N, CA, C and O atoms as a GROMACS GRO file, in nm:
protein
  484
    1MET      N    1   1.466   3.329  -0.375
    1MET     CA    2   1.502   3.396  -0.252
    1MET      C    3   1.453   3.540  -0.249
    1MET      O    4   1.453   3.603  -0.144
    2THR      N    5   1.412   3.592  -0.364
    2THR     CA    6   1.374   3.733  -0.370
    2THR      C    7   1.223   3.753  -0.381
    2THR      O    8   1.179   3.862  -0.416
    3SER      N    9   1.145   3.652  -0.352
    3SER     CA   10   1.001   3.665  -0.363
    3SER      C   11   0.949   3.772  -0.269
    3SER      O   12   0.986   3.777  -0.151
    4GLU      N   13   0.863   3.857  -0.322
    4GLU     CA   14   0.803   3.961  -0.240
    4GLU      C   15   0.693   3.905  -0.151
    4GLU      O   16   0.663   3.960  -0.046
    5HIS      N   17   0.632   3.794  -0.194
    5HIS     CA   18   0.522   3.734  -0.119
    5HIS      C   19   0.576   3.632  -0.020
    5HIS      O   20   0.620   3.524  -0.059
    6GLN      N   21   0.573   3.667   0.108
    6GLN     CA   22   0.615   3.577   0.215
    6GLN      C   23   0.519   3.597   0.332
    6GLN      O   24   0.495   3.710   0.372
    7TYR      N   25   0.466   3.488   0.385
    7TYR     CA   26   0.370   3.501   0.493
    7TYR      C   27   0.368   3.374   0.578
    7TYR      O   28   0.354   3.264   0.524
    8ILE      N   29   0.380   3.388   0.708
    8ILE     CA   30   0.366   3.276   0.801
    8ILE      C   31   0.222   3.276   0.848
    8ILE      O   32   0.179   3.368   0.918
    9SER      N   33   0.146   3.174   0.810
    9SER     CA   34   0.004   3.172   0.843
    9SER      C   35  -0.028   3.091   0.968
    9SER      O   36  -0.133   3.112   1.030
   10ARG      N   37   0.060   2.999   1.006
   10ARG     CA   38   0.030   2.918   1.124
   10ARG      C   39   0.158   2.877   1.194
   10ARG      O   40   0.254   2.832   1.132
   11LYS      N   41   0.157   2.896   1.327
   11LYS     CA   42   0.262   2.846   1.417
   11LYS      C   43   0.187   2.789   1.536
   11LYS      O   44   0.152   2.863   1.628
   12ASP      N   45   0.163   2.659   1.535
   12ASP     CA   46   0.081   2.596   1.637
   12ASP      C   47   0.168   2.508   1.726
   12ASP      O   48   0.210   2.399   1.686
   13GLU      N   49   0.194   2.554   1.846
   13GLU     CA   50   0.279   2.479   1.941
   13GLU      C   51   0.216   2.346   1.980
   13GLU      O   52   0.287   2.245   1.992
   14GLY      N   53   0.084   2.343   2.000
   14GLY     CA   54   0.017   2.219   2.041
   14GLY      C   55   0.022   2.112   1.934
   14GLY      O   56   0.052   1.996   1.962
   15GLU      N   57  -0.007   2.152   1.811
   15GLU     CA   58  -0.005   2.057   1.700
   15GLU      C   59   0.135   2.038   1.644
   15GLU      O   60   0.160   1.944   1.568
   16ARG      N   61   0.227   2.126   1.680
   16ARG     CA   62   0.365   2.123   1.632
   16ARG      C   63   0.372   2.141   1.481
   16ARG      O   64   0.446   2.071   1.412
   17VAL      N   65   0.293   2.236   1.430
   17VAL     CA   66   0.283   2.260   1.286
   17VAL      C   67   0.320   2.406   1.255
   17VAL      O   68   0.283   2.498   1.327
   18ILE      N   69   0.394   2.423   1.145
   18ILE     CA   70   0.425   2.555   1.090
   18ILE      C   71   0.383   2.554   0.944
   18ILE      O   72   0.414   2.461   0.869
   19VAL      N   73   0.310   2.659   0.903
   19VAL     CA   74   0.269   2.674   0.764
   19VAL      C   75   0.310   2.814   0.719
   19VAL      O   76   0.283   2.912   0.787
   20PHE      N   77   0.376   2.821   0.604
   20PHE     CA   78   0.407   2.953   0.549
   20PHE      C   79   0.407   2.950   0.397
   20PHE      O   80   0.419   2.845   0.334
   21GLU      N   81   0.393   3.069   0.340
   21GLU     CA   82   0.393   3.086   0.195
   21GLU      C   83   0.514   3.166   0.153
   21GLU      O   84   0.560   3.256   0.223
   22ARG      N   85   0.565   3.131   0.038
   22ARG     CA   86   0.672   3.208  -0.024
   22ARG      C   87   0.652   3.198  -0.175
   22ARG      O   88   0.664   3.090  -0.232
   23GLY      N   89   0.620   3.310  -0.238
   23GLY     CA   90   0.588   3.308  -0.380
   23GLY      C   91   0.466   3.223  -0.406
   23GLY      O   92   0.363   3.240  -0.341
   24ASN      N   93   0.477   3.130  -0.500
   24ASN     CA   94   0.366   3.040  -0.534
   24ASN      C   95   0.375   2.907  -0.459
   24ASN      O   96   0.312   2.809  -0.500
   25LEU      N   97   0.450   2.904  -0.351
   25LEU     CA   98   0.469   2.780  -0.274
   25LEU      C   99   0.403   2.790  -0.137
   25LEU      O  100   0.401   2.897  -0.076
   26VAL      N  101   0.351   2.678  -0.090
   26VAL     CA  102   0.298   2.668   0.046
   26VAL      C  103   0.376   2.556   0.115
   26VAL      O  104   0.378   2.443   0.068
   27PHE      N  105   0.439   2.589   0.227
   27PHE     CA  106   0.520   2.494   0.304
   27PHE      C  107   0.441   2.449   0.426
   27PHE      O  108   0.386   2.532   0.499
   28VAL      N  109   0.436   2.318   0.449
   28VAL     CA  110   0.368   2.263   0.566
   28VAL      C  111   0.467   2.172   0.639
   28VAL      O  112   0.511   2.070   0.587
   29PHE      N  113   0.501   2.214   0.762
   29PHE     CA  114   0.592   2.136   0.846
   29PHE      C  115   0.514   2.079   0.962
   29PHE      O  116   0.450   2.153   1.037
   30ASN      N  117   0.517   1.947   0.977
   30ASN     CA  118   0.456   1.883   1.093
   30ASN      C  119   0.569   1.820   1.174
   30ASN      O  120   0.623   1.716   1.137
   31PHE      N  121   0.603   1.885   1.285
   31PHE     CA  122   0.712   1.837   1.370
   31PHE      C  123   0.665   1.742   1.479
   31PHE      O  124   0.746   1.696   1.559
   32HIS      N  125   0.535   1.711   1.483
   32HIS     CA  126   0.484   1.624   1.590
   32HIS      C  127   0.544   1.485   1.576
   32HIS      O  128   0.556   1.433   1.465
   33TRP      N  129   0.580   1.425   1.686
   33TRP     CA  130   0.649   1.296   1.684
   33TRP      C  131   0.556   1.180   1.651
   33TRP      O  132   0.604   1.078   1.600
   34ASN      N  133   0.422   1.190   1.678
   34ASN     CA  134   0.335   1.076   1.647
   34ASN      C  135   0.199   1.115   1.591
   34ASN      O  136   0.120   1.025   1.561
   35GLU      N  137   0.166   1.243   1.577
   35GLU     CA  138   0.036   1.284   1.525
   35GLU      C  139   0.044   1.326   1.379
   35GLU      O  140   0.116   1.419   1.343
   36SER      N  141  -0.030   1.255   1.295
   36SER     CA  142  -0.049   1.294   1.156
   36SER      C  143  -0.188   1.355   1.144
   36SER      O  144  -0.279   1.316   1.218
   37TYR      N  145  -0.204   1.449   1.053
   37TYR     CA  146  -0.331   1.520   1.042
   37TYR      C  147  -0.389   1.505   0.902
   37TYR      O  148  -0.334   1.556   0.805
   38GLY      N  149  -0.501   1.433   0.893
   38GLY     CA  150  -0.573   1.419   0.767
   38GLY      C  151  -0.676   1.529   0.755
   38GLY      O  152  -0.734   1.570   0.855
   39GLY      N  153  -0.701   1.577   0.633
   39GLY     CA  154  -0.796   1.685   0.612
   39GLY      C  155  -0.755   1.812   0.684
   39GLY      O  156  -0.840   1.885   0.735
   40TYR      N  157  -0.626   1.838   0.688
   40TYR     CA  158  -0.571   1.953   0.760
   40TYR      C  159  -0.586   2.078   0.674
   40TYR      O  160  -0.533   2.085   0.562
   41ARG      N  161  -0.658   2.177   0.726
   41ARG     CA  162  -0.682   2.300   0.650
   41ARG      C  163  -0.561   2.393   0.662
   41ARG      O  164  -0.513   2.422   0.772
   42VAL      N  165  -0.515   2.439   0.546
   42VAL     CA  166  -0.398   2.525   0.536
   42VAL      C  167  -0.437   2.651   0.460
   42VAL      O  168  -0.487   2.642   0.348
   43GLY      N  169  -0.416   2.766   0.518
   43GLY     CA  170  -0.448   2.892   0.451
   43GLY      C  171  -0.351   2.922   0.338
   43GLY      O  172  -0.233   2.888   0.345
   44CYS      N  173  -0.403   2.986   0.232
   44CYS     CA  174  -0.318   3.028   0.120
   44CYS      C  175  -0.379   3.154   0.058
   44CYS      O  176  -0.496   3.184   0.079
   45SER      N  177  -0.299   3.227  -0.017
   45SER     CA  178  -0.349   3.352  -0.075
   45SER      C  179  -0.392   3.338  -0.220
   45SER      O  180  -0.480   3.412  -0.265
   46LYS      N  181  -0.332   3.247  -0.294
   46LYS     CA  182  -0.356   3.242  -0.438
   46LYS      C  183  -0.454   3.130  -0.474
   46LYS      O  184  -0.442   3.018  -0.425
   47PRO      N  185  -0.550   3.161  -0.562
   47PRO     CA  186  -0.647   3.058  -0.603
   47PRO      C  187  -0.586   2.964  -0.706
   47PRO      O  188  -0.495   3.000  -0.781
   48GLY      N  189  -0.640   2.841  -0.709
   48GLY     CA  190  -0.598   2.748  -0.813
   48GLY      C  191  -0.566   2.610  -0.763
   48GLY      O  192  -0.606   2.569  -0.654
   49LYS      N  193  -0.492   2.539  -0.848
   49LYS     CA  194  -0.455   2.400  -0.824
   49LYS      C  195  -0.312   2.394  -0.772
   49LYS      O  196  -0.223   2.462  -0.824
   50TYR      N  197  -0.291   2.313  -0.668
   50TYR     CA  198  -0.159   2.294  -0.609
   50TYR      C  199  -0.120   2.148  -0.619
   50TYR      O  200  -0.205   2.059  -0.614
   51LYS      N  201   0.010   2.124  -0.634
   51LYS     CA  202   0.064   1.987  -0.635
   51LYS      C  203   0.186   1.981  -0.545
   51LYS      O  204   0.252   2.081  -0.520
   52ILE      N  205   0.214   1.862  -0.496
   52ILE     CA  206   0.333   1.840  -0.413
   52ILE      C  207   0.456   1.847  -0.502
   52ILE      O  208   0.464   1.778  -0.604
   53VAL      N  209   0.553   1.930  -0.462
   53VAL     CA  210   0.679   1.940  -0.537
   53VAL      C  211   0.798   1.894  -0.454
   53VAL      O  212   0.905   1.867  -0.509
   54LEU      N  213   0.782   1.885  -0.323
   54LEU     CA  214   0.888   1.834  -0.236
   54LEU      C  215   0.821   1.770  -0.115
   54LEU      O  216   0.728   1.825  -0.057
   55ASP      N  217   0.871   1.653  -0.077
   55ASP     CA  218   0.809   1.575   0.029
   55ASP      C  219   0.919   1.501   0.106
   55ASP      O  220   0.980   1.408   0.053
   56SER      N  221   0.944   1.542   0.229
   56SER     CA  222   1.051   1.477   0.307
   56SER      C  223   1.016   1.334   0.345
   56SER      O  224   1.102   1.259   0.392
   57ASP      N  225   0.890   1.294   0.326
   57ASP     CA  226   0.848   1.157   0.356
   57ASP      C  227   0.870   1.063   0.237
   57ASP      O  228   0.836   0.945   0.244
   58ASP      N  229   0.925   1.114   0.129
   58ASP     CA  230   0.954   1.034   0.010
   58ASP      C  231   1.060   0.929   0.044
   58ASP      O  232   1.148   0.952   0.127
   59LEU      N  233   1.051   0.813  -0.021
   59LEU     CA  234   1.150   0.706   0.001
   59LEU      C  235   1.291   0.755  -0.030
   59LEU      O  236   1.388   0.709   0.032
   60LEU      N  237   1.303   0.847  -0.125
   60LEU     CA  238   1.433   0.904  -0.161
   60LEU      C  239   1.504   0.964  -0.041
   60LEU      O  240   1.627   0.963  -0.033
   61PHE      N  241   1.426   1.018   0.054
   61PHE     CA  242   1.482   1.082   0.173
   61PHE      C  243   1.475   0.991   0.297
   61PHE      O  244   1.496   1.038   0.409
   62GLY      N  245   1.444   0.864   0.277
   62GLY     CA  246   1.435   0.771   0.389
   62GLY      C  247   1.301   0.775   0.459
   62GLY      O  248   1.288   0.728   0.572
   63GLY      N  249   1.199   0.830   0.393
   63GLY     CA  250   1.065   0.840   0.452
   63GLY      C  251   0.981   0.716   0.428
   63GLY      O  252   1.030   0.614   0.379
   64PHE      N  253   0.854   0.728   0.464
   64PHE     CA  254   0.761   0.615   0.455
   64PHE      C  255   0.670   0.621   0.333
   64PHE      O  256   0.584   0.534   0.315
   65ASN      N  257   0.686   0.724   0.248
   65ASN     CA  258   0.612   0.736   0.122
   65ASN      C  259   0.461   0.738   0.144
   65ASN      O  260   0.387   0.666   0.076
   66ARG      N  261   0.415   0.819   0.240
   66ARG     CA  262   0.273   0.823   0.275
   66ARG      C  263   0.192   0.919   0.189
   66ARG      O  264   0.069   0.923   0.202
   67LEU      N  265   0.255   0.996   0.102
   67LEU     CA  266   0.183   1.094   0.021
   67LEU      C  267   0.186   1.055  -0.126
   67LEU      O  268   0.287   1.009  -0.178
   68ASN      N  269   0.072   1.076  -0.193
   68ASN     CA  270   0.060   1.048  -0.336
   68ASN      C  271   0.088   1.178  -0.412
   68ASN      O  272   0.012   1.274  -0.399
   69HIS      N  273   0.191   1.181  -0.490
   69HIS     CA  274   0.231   1.301  -0.562
   69HIS      C  275   0.145   1.330  -0.685
   69HIS      O  276   0.161   1.434  -0.748
   70ASP      N  277   0.055   1.239  -0.719
   70ASP     CA  278  -0.035   1.261  -0.832
   70ASP      C  279  -0.162   1.336  -0.792
   70ASP      O  280  -0.238   1.379  -0.878
   71VAL      N  281  -0.185   1.351  -0.663
   71VAL     CA  282  -0.306   1.418  -0.614
   71VAL      C  283  -0.296   1.568  -0.641
   71VAL      O  284  -0.190   1.629  -0.625
   72GLU      N  285  -0.408   1.625  -0.681
   72GLU     CA  286  -0.416   1.770  -0.702
   72GLU      C  287  -0.499   1.829  -0.589
   72GLU      O  288  -0.601   1.773  -0.550
   73PHE      N  289  -0.455   1.942  -0.537
   73PHE     CA  290  -0.521   2.010  -0.426
   73PHE      C  291  -0.575   2.143  -0.479
   73PHE      O  292  -0.500   2.223  -0.535
   74PHE      N  293  -0.705   2.166  -0.461
   74PHE     CA  294  -0.768   2.287  -0.512
   74PHE      C  295  -0.803   2.380  -0.396
   74PHE      O  296  -0.858   2.337  -0.295
   75SER      N  297  -0.769   2.506  -0.414
   75SER     CA  298  -0.801   2.604  -0.310
   75SER      C  299  -0.951   2.631  -0.309
   75SER      O  300  -1.019   2.620  -0.411
   76THR      N  301  -1.002   2.665  -0.191
   76THR     CA  302  -1.142   2.705  -0.177
   76THR      C  303  -1.145   2.845  -0.118
   76THR      O  304  -1.058   2.884  -0.040
   77GLU      N  305  -1.247   2.919  -0.156
   77GLU     CA  306  -1.263   3.056  -0.107
   77GLU      C  307  -1.308   3.053   0.039
   77GLU      O  308  -1.377   2.961   0.082
   78GLY      N  309  -1.269   3.154   0.113
   78GLY     CA  310  -1.308   3.166   0.253
   78GLY      C  311  -1.186   3.184   0.340
   78GLY      O  312  -1.086   3.114   0.325
   79TRP      N  313  -1.195   3.279   0.432
   79TRP     CA  314  -1.080   3.314   0.514
   79TRP      C  315  -1.045   3.203   0.613
   79TRP      O  316  -1.131   3.146   0.678
   80TYR      N  317  -0.914   3.175   0.621
   80TYR     CA  318  -0.862   3.079   0.718
   80TYR      C  319  -0.718   3.120   0.752
   80TYR      O  320  -0.637   3.142   0.662
   81ASP      N  321  -0.688   3.131   0.880
   81ASP     CA  322  -0.555   3.174   0.925
   81ASP      C  323  -0.513   3.306   0.859
   81ASP      O  324  -0.398   3.322   0.818
   82ASN      N  325  -0.606   3.399   0.850
   82ASN     CA  326  -0.581   3.531   0.790
   82ASN      C  327  -0.542   3.524   0.643
   82ASN      O  328  -0.475   3.613   0.592
   83ARG      N  329  -0.584   3.419   0.575
   83ARG     CA  330  -0.561   3.403   0.432
   83ARG      C  331  -0.697   3.394   0.363
   83ARG      O  332  -0.791   3.340   0.421
   84PRO      N  333  -0.710   3.446   0.241
   84PRO     CA  334  -0.841   3.448   0.174
   84PRO      C  335  -0.888   3.314   0.120
   84PRO      O  336  -1.004   3.302   0.080
   85ARG      N  337  -0.802   3.214   0.118
   85ARG     CA  338  -0.834   3.082   0.065
   85ARG      C  339  -0.768   2.975   0.151
   85ARG      O  340  -0.689   3.005   0.240
   86SER      N  341  -0.801   2.848   0.121
   86SER     CA  342  -0.736   2.740   0.194
   86SER      C  343  -0.736   2.612   0.112
   86SER      O  344  -0.808   2.599   0.013
   87LEU      N  345  -0.653   2.517   0.156
   87LEU     CA  346  -0.642   2.384   0.097
   87LEU      C  347  -0.663   2.282   0.208
   87LEU      O  348  -0.639   2.312   0.325
   88LEU      N  349  -0.708   2.163   0.172
   88LEU     CA  350  -0.712   2.052   0.266
   88LEU      C  351  -0.602   1.955   0.226
   88LEU      O  352  -0.598   1.908   0.112
   89VAL      N  353  -0.512   1.925   0.321
   89VAL     CA  354  -0.397   1.840   0.292
   89VAL      C  355  -0.384   1.732   0.399
   89VAL      O  356  -0.450   1.737   0.503
   90TYR      N  357  -0.300   1.635   0.371
   90TYR     CA  358  -0.260   1.536   0.470
   90TYR      C  359  -0.121   1.575   0.517
   90TYR      O  360  -0.030   1.590   0.436
   91ALA      N  361  -0.105   1.590   0.648
   91ALA     CA  362   0.025   1.629   0.706
   91ALA      C  363   0.075   1.516   0.795
   91ALA      O  364   0.044   1.512   0.914
   92PRO      N  365   0.152   1.423   0.738
   92PRO     CA  366   0.207   1.313   0.818
   92PRO      C  367   0.302   1.366   0.926
   92PRO      O  368   0.365   1.470   0.909
   93ASN      N  369   0.312   1.291   1.035
   93ASN     CA  370   0.404   1.334   1.142
   93ASN      C  371   0.548   1.334   1.093
   93ASN      O  372   0.587   1.255   1.007
   94ARG      N  373   0.627   1.426   1.149
   94ARG     CA  374   0.770   1.442   1.120
   94ARG      C  375   0.801   1.460   0.972
   94ARG      O  376   0.891   1.396   0.918
   95THR      N  377   0.724   1.550   0.906
   95THR     CA  378   0.748   1.574   0.764
   95THR      C  379   0.746   1.722   0.730
   95THR      O  380   0.694   1.805   0.804
   96ALA      N  381   0.806   1.752   0.616
   96ALA     CA  382   0.797   1.884   0.553
   96ALA      C  383   0.748   1.860   0.410
   96ALA      O  384   0.807   1.780   0.337
   97VAL      N  385   0.642   1.928   0.371
   97VAL     CA  386   0.585   1.910   0.238
   97VAL      C  387   0.568   2.049   0.175
   97VAL      O  388   0.521   2.142   0.240
   98VAL      N  389   0.607   2.060   0.048
   98VAL     CA  390   0.594   2.186  -0.024
   98VAL      C  391   0.494   2.166  -0.138
   98VAL      O  392   0.507   2.074  -0.218
   99TYR      N  393   0.394   2.254  -0.141
   99TYR     CA  394   0.290   2.253  -0.245
   99TYR      C  395   0.314   2.373  -0.335
   99TYR      O  396   0.338   2.483  -0.287
  100ALA      N  397   0.306   2.352  -0.467
  100ALA     CA  398   0.326   2.461  -0.563
  100ALA      C  399   0.198   2.485  -0.640
  100ALA      O  400   0.129   2.392  -0.681
  101LEU      N  401   0.168   2.612  -0.661
  101LEU     CA  402   0.057   2.651  -0.747
  101LEU      C  403   0.097   2.616  -0.889
  101LEU      O  404   0.204   2.656  -0.935
  102VAL      N  405   0.013   2.542  -0.959
  102VAL     CA  406   0.048   2.499  -1.095
  102VAL      C  407  -0.043   2.566  -1.198
  102VAL      O  408  -0.163   2.583  -1.177
  103GLU      N  409   0.018   2.601  -1.307
  103GLU     CA  410  -0.055   2.657  -1.420
  103GLU      C  411  -0.103   2.541  -1.505
  103GLU      O  412  -0.031   2.443  -1.523
  104ASP      N  413  -0.222   2.553  -1.558
  104ASP     CA  414  -0.270   2.450  -1.650
  104ASP      C  415  -0.190   2.459  -1.778
  104ASP      O  416  -0.166   2.568  -1.830
  105GLU      N  417  -0.150   2.343  -1.829
  105GLU     CA  418  -0.075   2.340  -1.954
  105GLU      C  419  -0.169   2.375  -2.069
  105GLU      O  420  -0.285   2.333  -2.068
  106PRO      N  421  -0.121   2.450  -2.167
  106PRO     CA  422  -0.208   2.483  -2.281
  106PRO      C  423  -0.247   2.356  -2.355
  106PRO      O  424  -0.167   2.264  -2.372
  107LYS      N  425  -0.371   2.353  -2.398
  107LYS     CA  426  -0.420   2.234  -2.468
  107LYS      C  427  -0.370   2.236  -2.612
  107LYS      O  428  -0.372   2.339  -2.679
  108ALA      N  429  -0.326   2.119  -2.658
  108ALA     CA  430  -0.280   2.107  -2.796
  108ALA      C  431  -0.400   2.115  -2.889
  108ALA      O  432  -0.508   2.065  -2.858
  109THR      N  433  -0.380   2.177  -3.002
  109THR     CA  434  -0.488   2.187  -3.101
  109THR      C  435  -0.458   2.096  -3.218
  109THR      O  436  -0.346   2.048  -3.234
  110GLY      N  437  -0.558   2.072  -3.299
  110GLY     CA  438  -0.542   1.989  -3.418
  110GLY      C  439  -0.443   2.051  -3.516
  110GLY      O  440  -0.384   1.979  -3.596
  111ASN      N  441  -0.424   2.184  -3.510
  111ASN     CA  442  -0.332   2.251  -3.603
  111ASN      C  443  -0.189   2.204  -3.583
  111ASN      O  444  -0.112   2.196  -3.679
  112LEU      N  445  -0.153   2.173  -3.460
  112LEU     CA  446  -0.018   2.126  -3.434
  112LEU      C  447   0.006   1.995  -3.508
  112LEU      O  448   0.111   1.976  -3.570
  113GLN      N  449  -0.089   1.904  -3.502
  113GLN     CA  450  -0.077   1.776  -3.571
  113GLN      C  451  -0.071   1.799  -3.721
  113GLN      O  452   0.008   1.735  -3.791
  114LEU      N  453  -0.152   1.889  -3.771
  114LEU     CA  454  -0.154   1.919  -3.914
  114LEU      C  455  -0.018   1.973  -3.958
  114LEU      O  456   0.033   1.934  -4.063
  115THR      N  457   0.039   2.062  -3.879
  115THR     CA  458   0.170   2.120  -3.911
  115THR      C  459   0.277   2.011  -3.915
  115THR      O  460   0.363   2.010  -4.003
  116GLU      N  461   0.273   1.919  -3.819
  116GLU     CA  462   0.370   1.810  -3.816
  116GLU      C  463   0.355   1.722  -3.940
  116GLU      O  464   0.454   1.677  -3.999
  117ASN      N  465   0.230   1.697  -3.980
  117ASN     CA  466   0.206   1.613  -4.100
  117ASN      C  467   0.258   1.682  -4.225
  117ASN      O  468   0.314   1.615  -4.312
  118VAL      N  469   0.241   1.813  -4.238
  118VAL     CA  470   0.288   1.888  -4.354
  118VAL      C  471   0.440   1.882  -4.362
  118VAL      O  472   0.496   1.868  -4.470
  119LYS      N  473   0.508   1.893  -4.249
  119LYS     CA  474   0.654   1.887  -4.246
  119LYS      C  475   0.705   1.752  -4.296
  119LYS      O  476   0.810   1.743  -4.359
  120ASN      N  477   0.630   1.646  -4.267
  120ASN     CA  478   0.674   1.511  -4.305
  120ASN      C  479   0.649   1.481  -4.452
  120ASN      O  480   0.699   1.380  -4.502
  121CYS      N  481   0.575   1.564  -4.524
  121CYS     CA  482   0.543   1.539  -4.666
  121CYS      C  483   0.657   1.575  -4.757
  121CYS      O  484   0.646   1.560  -4.879
   0.00000   0.00000   0.00000
């Protein structure tokens, strides 16, 4: 709740879409009753890889499960909606989806395995 980075990048009455950023999250709300948008460009400020962390279309919430949570979304350089970068997403009708910037996990080295083997001796 205390993130200094907050920005509303899109409020489109015709498409019934709202996009905003808060911290390392990008929120995409599609309030349209029957229009879903594939390849929908969403502005963002931070470079990197994004993943879905919340999806109102999930079966858990009574949705139709139209989004694959294993998909990774990569930002591209270039201004869009007054943001220095953007993502291409699928925005199903009547949904709210939250994308989070993810850090790459550190790669395990062979030394970790060696240390585990020494402990077992």
